[in-house]
C-alpha positions, 0 to 999 in steps of 0.5 A: 195313508199305506198306499202313499209310503208304498208309491215312495218306496218304490220312487215312481213319477205319478202322470195320471190320476183317475177316478171311477168318478169326476168327484172322485177323481178330484177328490182323489188328487186333493187327498194325495196332496196334502198327505204327501211332501211338497215335492210329491204334492206338486207332482201330484198337482200336475199330474193329469185328472180325468173322471166318470160321469160327464155330467153337464152341470158337474163333470163337464164344468169340471173340464171347462173351469181346468179342475178336470183334465177330461171326463167319459161321459155316460149316457142315462141307460133308463131309455134302453131298459125301457125300451127292451121291457117294451119288446119284451112285453108287447112281442115276447122278444127275450131280453140279452144278458148284457146291454150296452150304451156308448160312452163319450169322451169329453172333451173331444180331442185329445188330453195327450201334452195338454 
């Protein structure tokens, strides 16, 4: 509850709750509403809720059902890793220090004003 004590002392309004994963975002809102005053619980309940993961059977369903405003879909990196290892083993190509996947927001439209 320390975070809530600090929050109350600053009198700031919360507009967005974001989680490192879709289920963390949903849990963060539930926890915030559970420990806060009724006035603050209403504000937390109205805040935009953003997650990361976007799995078709979970995160996207949370968005479609209205439990999340948006999520970021993280593609699996296994295919890229296999291709890099294949090039290393067959061609002797050096492995990059970093590799990136392309993330995609879901839904594709902006949530501004939603």
